[in-house]
DOTI-423157 format. One record per residue (C-alpha): residue number from 1; residue in one letter; y, z, x. Coordinates in nm, 3 decimals. Layout:
   n res   north      up    east
 NUM   A       Y       Z       X
...
***
This chain:
   n res   north      up    east
   1   M   0.991  18.610   4.139
   2   I   1.064  18.710   3.817
   3   N   0.881  18.560   3.510
   4   K   1.176  18.533   3.302
   5   R   0.934  18.509   2.922
   6   L   0.769  18.864   3.070
   7   L   1.089  18.984   3.146
   8   I   1.234  18.947   2.784
   9   K   0.918  19.097   2.665
  10   N   1.018  19.386   2.832
  11   L   1.386  19.446   2.783
  12   L   1.278  19.402   2.394
  13   A   0.980  19.647   2.447
  14   H   1.161  19.916   2.676
  15   N   1.446  20.029   2.421
  16   D   1.713  19.883   2.192
  17   E   2.038  19.771   2.280
  18   N   2.236  20.006   2.581
  19   S   2.453  19.982   2.878
  20   F   2.258  19.706   3.093
  21   Y   2.115  19.516   2.755
  22   D   2.250  19.346   2.476
  23   K   2.073  19.105   2.222
  24   K   2.205  18.863   1.990
  25   R   2.106  18.657   1.659
  26   K   2.265  18.375   1.850
  27   L   2.575  18.285   2.054
  28   N   2.859  18.071   1.940
  29   I   3.151  17.993   2.248
  30   G   3.248  17.649   2.060
  31   E   3.457  17.857   1.839
  32   K   3.758  18.111   1.967
  33   E   3.600  18.412   1.817
  34   G   3.263  18.339   1.945
  35   K   3.390  18.292   2.285
  36   A   3.594  18.597   2.283
  37   K   3.287  18.798   2.193
  38   F   3.082  18.682   2.471
  39   L   3.352  18.744   2.745
  40   K   3.426  19.090   2.632
  41   H   3.023  19.138   2.645
  42   I   3.037  19.004   3.003
  43   C   3.311  19.216   3.107
  44   A   3.148  19.519   2.958
  45   L   2.814  19.477   3.118
  46   S   2.960  19.398   3.424
  47   N   3.189  19.687   3.457
  48   S   2.884  19.919   3.322
  49   N   2.624  19.784   3.575
  50   P   2.824  19.774   3.899
  51   N   2.490  19.748   4.117
  52   N   2.204  19.605   3.908
  53   N   2.187  19.271   3.690
  54   S   2.225  19.324   3.269
  55   Y   2.148  19.150   3.042
  56   I   2.208  18.935   2.695
  57   V   1.899  18.773   2.503
  58   I   1.962  18.577   2.243
  59   G   1.746  18.480   1.906
  60   V   1.645  18.785   1.837
  61   E   1.655  18.954   1.495
  62   D   1.877  19.307   1.542
  63   E   1.666  19.485   1.325
  64   D   1.324  19.418   1.406
  65   N   1.303  19.206   1.760
  66   Q   1.162  18.933   1.583
  67   I   1.183  18.644   1.830
  68   V   1.297  18.351   1.625
  69   G   1.515  18.170   1.873
  70   V   1.807  17.919   1.938
  71   D   1.870  17.572   2.027
  72   F   1.817  17.470   2.380
  73   F   2.168  17.545   2.569
  74   D   2.247  17.378   2.860
  75   D   2.585  17.420   2.968
  76   S   2.550  17.463   3.370
  77   K   2.932  17.503   3.341
  78   I   2.919  17.830   3.195
  79   Q   3.081  18.034   3.495
  80   N   3.394  17.849   3.505
  81   L   3.461  17.996   3.166
  82   V   3.392  18.333   3.283
  83   N   3.605  18.271   3.556
  84   A   3.885  18.114   3.378
  85   Y   3.917  18.399   3.157
  86   L   3.785  18.694   3.347
  87   D   3.960  18.836   3.657
  88   N   3.665  18.999   3.915
  89   P   3.407  18.804   3.742
  90   P   3.082  18.853   3.780
  91   L   2.783  18.594   3.844
  92   V   2.670  18.464   3.523
  93   A   2.350  18.255   3.443
  94   Y   2.249  18.101   3.145
  95   E   1.864  18.029   3.104
  96   N   1.663  17.853   2.849
  97   I   1.314  18.041   2.819
  98   P   1.059  17.890   2.615
  99   F   0.794  18.125   2.391
 100   P   0.439  17.939   2.273
 101   H   0.499  18.033   1.885
 102   L   0.838  17.870   1.876
 103   P   0.897  17.519   1.795
 104   S   0.955  17.287   2.100
 105   D   1.330  17.287   2.021
 106   K   1.376  17.665   1.961
 107   V   1.415  17.908   2.279
 108   V   1.521  18.207   2.394
 109   G   1.875  18.231   2.568
 110   L   1.902  18.495   2.876
 111   V   2.208  18.531   2.986
 112   S   2.198  18.730   3.337
 113   I   2.526  18.933   3.452
 114   R   2.548  19.065   3.863
 115   S   2.874  19.213   3.922
 116   Q   3.017  19.062   4.260
 117   S   3.289  19.277   4.319
 118   D   3.345  19.682   4.360
 119   K   3.705  19.603   4.134
 120   I   3.672  19.619   3.785
 121   C   3.658  19.341   3.558
 122   S   3.921  19.223   3.299
 123   L   4.047  18.979   3.057
 124   R   4.287  18.733   3.243
 125   K   4.446  18.600   2.961
 126   N   4.446  18.690   2.544
 127   I   4.190  18.513   2.367
 128   W   4.140  18.600   1.957
 129   K   4.276  18.983   1.913
 130   Y   4.194  19.057   2.287
 131   Y   4.497  19.106   2.498
 132   G   4.478  19.013   2.895
 133   G   4.456  19.322   3.125
 134   T   4.203  19.442   2.880
 135   V   3.884  19.597   3.023
 136   F   3.571  19.656   2.834
 137   L   3.288  19.916   2.915
 138   R   2.972  19.967   2.756
 139   D   2.956  20.249   2.527
 140   G   2.573  20.288   2.448
 141   S   2.472  19.973   2.272
 142   I   2.889  19.875   2.172
 143   S   3.121  19.699   2.431
 144   M   3.442  19.919   2.390
 145   P   3.784  19.837   2.564
 146   K   3.889  20.148   2.766
 147   V   4.258  20.199   2.869
 148   F   4.251  20.484   3.109
 149   D   4.162  20.539   3.469
 150   I   3.794  20.429   3.483
 151   E   3.501  20.555   3.710
 152   V   3.156  20.378   3.666
 153   K   2.858  20.523   3.803
 154   D   2.560  20.371   3.865
 155   V   2.298  20.555   3.640
 156   N   2.068  20.215   3.586
 157   S   1.964  20.082   3.873
 158   E   1.660  20.272   3.879
 159   I   1.561  20.200   3.534
 160   V   1.654  19.760   3.578
 161   N   1.458  19.757   3.884
 162   S   1.126  19.913   3.716
 163   I   1.175  19.643   3.452
 164   E   1.229  19.350   3.659
 165   S   0.955  19.490   3.901
 166   H   0.693  19.492   3.571
 167   A   0.833  19.115   3.519
 168   Q   0.705  18.974   3.859
 169   N   0.507  18.648   3.860
 170   N   0.142  18.593   3.866
 171   I  -0.096  18.300   3.986
 172   E  -0.244  18.341   3.630
 173   L   0.052  18.351   3.446
 174   T   0.155  18.011   3.632
 175   L  -0.174  17.857   3.580
 176   D  -0.138  17.951   3.189
 177   G   0.207  17.796   3.209
 178   V   0.094  17.493   3.311
 179   F  -0.235  17.437   3.090
 180   D   0.008  17.565   2.774
 181   F   0.253  17.296   2.847
 182   M   0.015  17.029   2.948
 183   N  -0.183  17.086   2.630
 184   S   0.145  17.055   2.417
 185   R   0.293  16.792   2.532
 186   I  -0.012  16.564   2.567
 187   D   0.152  16.274   2.324
 188   Y   0.454  16.247   2.569
 189   N   0.281  16.162   2.953
 190   P   0.306  16.537   3.063
 191   A   0.301  16.573   3.484
 192   Y   0.333  16.873   3.701
 193   K   0.421  16.889   4.115
 194   V   0.401  17.201   4.310
 195   F   0.693  17.223   4.580
 196   K   0.673  17.409   4.880
 197   E   0.302  17.487   4.777
 198   Y   0.457  17.763   4.541
 199   F   0.729  17.617   4.303
 200   V   0.519  17.453   3.991
 201   V   0.732  17.175   3.773
 202   C   0.615  17.021   3.423
 203   W   0.810  16.771   3.250
 204   A   0.692  16.545   2.973
 205   G   0.883  16.220   2.804
 206   K   0.818  15.882   2.612
 207   E   0.839  15.630   2.899
 208   K   1.056  15.353   2.886
 209   R   1.114  15.045   3.195
 210   Q   1.415  14.845   3.183
 211   N   1.511  14.628   3.455
 212   G   1.236  14.761   3.647
 213   E   1.384  15.123   3.610
 214   T   1.183  15.394   3.427
 215   Y   1.352  15.587   3.175
 216   Y   1.253  15.866   2.946
 217   S   1.348  15.985   2.600
 218   R   1.228  16.355   2.484
 219   V   1.227  16.516   2.735
 220   D   1.094  16.836   2.845
 221   I   1.099  16.995   3.165
 222   E   1.040  17.370   3.315
 223   L   0.995  17.527   3.578
 224   I   0.659  17.717   3.516
 225   N   0.680  18.006   3.769
 226   E   0.968  18.142   3.585
 227   H   0.898  18.003   3.242
 228   V   1.237  17.833   3.238
 229   K   1.304  17.545   3.015
 230   L   1.532  17.303   3.247
 231   F   1.604  17.041   3.024
 232   Y   1.528  16.965   2.691
 233   S   1.664  16.649   2.457
 234   E   1.539  16.461   2.164
 235   L   1.842  16.209   2.159
 236   D   1.964  16.129   2.516
 237   E   1.775  15.920   2.797
 238   V   1.719  16.070   3.123
 239   S   1.567  15.942   3.488
 240   I   1.384  16.141   3.727
 241   S   1.286  16.092   4.090
 242   L   1.146  16.355   4.299
 243   T   1.091  16.422   4.674
 244   E   0.879  16.679   4.847
 245   D   1.167  16.925   4.865
 246   Q   1.408  16.778   4.553
 247   F   1.379  16.707   4.173
 248   K   1.669  16.535   4.028
 249   I   1.745  16.435   3.696
 250   I   2.015  16.218   3.572
 251   E   2.109  16.272   3.183
 252   Y   2.255  15.936   3.000
 253   V   2.416  15.959   2.667
 254   Q   2.452  15.683   2.392
 255   L   2.810  15.643   2.271
 256   G   3.006  15.356   2.085
 257   L   3.217  15.220   1.786
 258   Q   3.024  15.117   1.479
 259   D   2.753  14.944   1.586
 260   T   2.814  14.876   1.942
 261   Y   2.662  15.130   2.160
 262   K   2.590  15.196   2.534
 263   Y   2.442  15.460   2.767
 264   Y   2.685  15.645   3.013
 265   P   2.566  15.871   3.272
 266   L   2.647  16.232   3.192
 267   E   2.519  16.450   3.420
 268   E   2.330  16.456   3.745
 269   V   2.109  16.785   3.835
 270   V   1.924  16.841   4.140
 271   I   1.692  17.132   4.224
 272   T   1.648  17.194   4.589
 273   F   1.333  17.425   4.679
 274   K   1.321  17.605   5.033
 275   D   1.073  17.732   5.244
 276   N   1.179  18.098   5.181
 277   A   1.060  18.085   4.806
 278   N   1.368  18.049   4.684
 279   Y   1.548  17.716   4.523
 280   D   1.911  17.624   4.412
 281   I   2.018  17.381   4.117
 282   E   2.335  17.212   4.158
 283   S   2.506  16.992   3.894
 284   Q   2.743  16.735   3.930
 285   L   2.938  16.532   3.611
 286   L   2.914  16.174   3.623
 287   F   3.069  16.144   3.293
 288   E   3.381  15.853   3.278
 289   P   3.489  15.850   2.892
 290   P   3.479  15.501   2.774
 291   Q   3.824  15.356   2.655
 292   F   3.878  15.145   2.377
 293   D   4.164  14.977   2.182
 294   R   4.395  15.240   2.050
 295   K   4.448  15.041   1.695
 296   T   4.076  15.051   1.632
 297   L   4.056  15.431   1.698
 298   F   4.314  15.495   1.498
 299   H   4.171  15.355   1.201
 300   L   3.838  15.497   1.244
 301   Y   4.016  15.838   1.311
 302   N   4.202  15.801   0.971
 303   S   3.864  15.692   0.783
 304   N   3.640  16.005   0.958
 305   N   3.980  16.257   0.794
 306   A   3.910  16.055   0.451
 307   L   3.551  16.109   0.474
 308   L   3.575  16.457   0.606
 309   D   3.805  16.529   0.269
 310   K   3.574  16.401   0.076
 311   L   3.303  16.625   0.209
 312   K   3.530  16.915   0.191
 313   S   3.598  16.802  -0.184
 314   K   3.245  16.786  -0.272
 315   V   3.306  16.403  -0.383
 316   P   3.019  16.146  -0.411
 317   L   3.007  15.941  -0.103
 318   S   2.961  15.573  -0.164
 319   K   2.689  15.347   0.034
 320   N   2.968  15.283   0.322
 321   D   3.065  15.607   0.332
 322   K   2.710  15.732   0.372
 323   K   2.657  15.471   0.683
 324   D   2.980  15.574   0.820
 325   I   2.888  15.979   0.788
 326   H   2.653  15.889   1.084
 327   N   2.899  15.796   1.334
 328   L   3.185  16.094   1.199
 329   P   3.044  16.312   1.531
 330   A   3.053  16.060   1.807
 331   T   3.378  15.843   1.671
 332   Y   3.586  16.201   1.681
 333   L   3.397  16.271   2.022
 334   L   3.549  15.906   2.139
 335   C   3.902  15.940   1.986
 336   Y   3.934  16.291   2.177
 337   F   3.862  16.150   2.493
 338   N   4.095  15.880   2.408
 339   D   4.346  16.146   2.363
 340   F   4.367  16.173   2.020
 341   S   4.382  16.570   2.071
 342   E   4.368  16.665   1.702
 343   A   3.999  16.523   1.710
 344   K   3.862  16.798   1.823
 345   D   3.952  17.034   1.605
 346   K   3.828  16.799   1.363
 347   L   3.574  16.794   1.503
 348   E   3.481  17.159   1.501
 349   E   3.627  17.176   1.150
 350   A   3.338  16.931   1.030
 351   K   3.072  17.149   1.127
 352   P   2.990  17.363   0.829
 353   Y   3.020  17.042   0.578
 354   L   2.779  16.822   0.797
 355   K   2.549  17.092   0.848
 356   T   2.509  17.104   0.455
 357   Y   2.514  16.788   0.409
 358   D   2.246  16.612   0.613
 359   K   2.000  16.776   0.899
 360   K   2.013  16.472   1.085
 361   I   2.384  16.402   1.084
 362   Y   2.417  16.774   1.206
 363   I   2.207  16.714   1.519
 364   L   2.399  16.444   1.599
 365   Y   2.738  16.685   1.525
 366   K   2.570  16.961   1.813
 367   E   2.497  16.652   2.030
 368   S   2.857  16.570   2.033
 369   I   2.973  16.937   2.082
 370   R   2.769  16.980   2.362
 371   I   2.923  16.661   2.542
 372   L   3.234  16.784   2.502
 373   R   3.125  17.141   2.634
 374   K   2.998  16.962   2.940
 375   V   3.318  16.791   3.026
 376   R   3.586  17.029   2.912
 377   Y   3.436  17.297   3.176
 378   S   3.325  17.095   3.427
***
């Protein structure tokens, strides 16, 4: 089993960006340009590596390889995005890898790409400035469009196999990972379980009991063998259940209007551990968007727009405005779920202004975008 933290270190140490490996300071697939560039790199790396894995490491400074991290990104439906825009799409996985020196809410993103066809991968339809039918290949460290007949040679398999073989996990790395987790989350009831005498899952969270059920907030879950952070949330509540073979998570999100909020189930994730030292992760979207009175939503939507205009114009906010702005991201989200199609664009338009205005409100914005992304690509 590959220790993903060690794999990232080996990739960074091995060479600069090349035809099987790319690195990014951050990734933004919430905007059209960022989504298009991500798909371009996926397409190019898949075509340039038909017989081996290729990787994108996210959260690293380009100049000096400094690991600075990015926000936890839990989009299990990223394959759906790739399938929607690429012909002959590769298998793509996004994993969150914790590093000891990073804050608990920061990780390094690892995108793994594996071609599953002997056919060339290409864009299925137009996106941003790239046209449907375009084929990309890696030219050194650059993903370039190719408009001529393509002959792909297998030049990387031996190098990639060597890098991956030097990133194999061992008992020392596993034990160190368990001790690090238990010590760093001592205030949040850390626990662990060994599955199939091989896999070690650690989790921690602030426990709350309600109606005979146990829920957790500020939840952190890691698969120690691979050093992969499976789940992290500061805001949502989670239920956790275990069997001898499975670890199940149900995530709940808090949504509502003004001062009336409820928890709604968002997603169920089940990790099934097998006897052959392998495991499967299956996710199922449970979310049913709450429906509200349209007249009320129309009033709140217009109030949000007026608030956004004030932020853009740098007009001082009143006392009531400062209270209402905390609800702005969630209100736009609920408007979108209630068929206000423009609300999604308004929410994305608000990003730079909320980020500048207040860090806590910007976290609420990112939470709304995360829910939107999960629902859109499911």
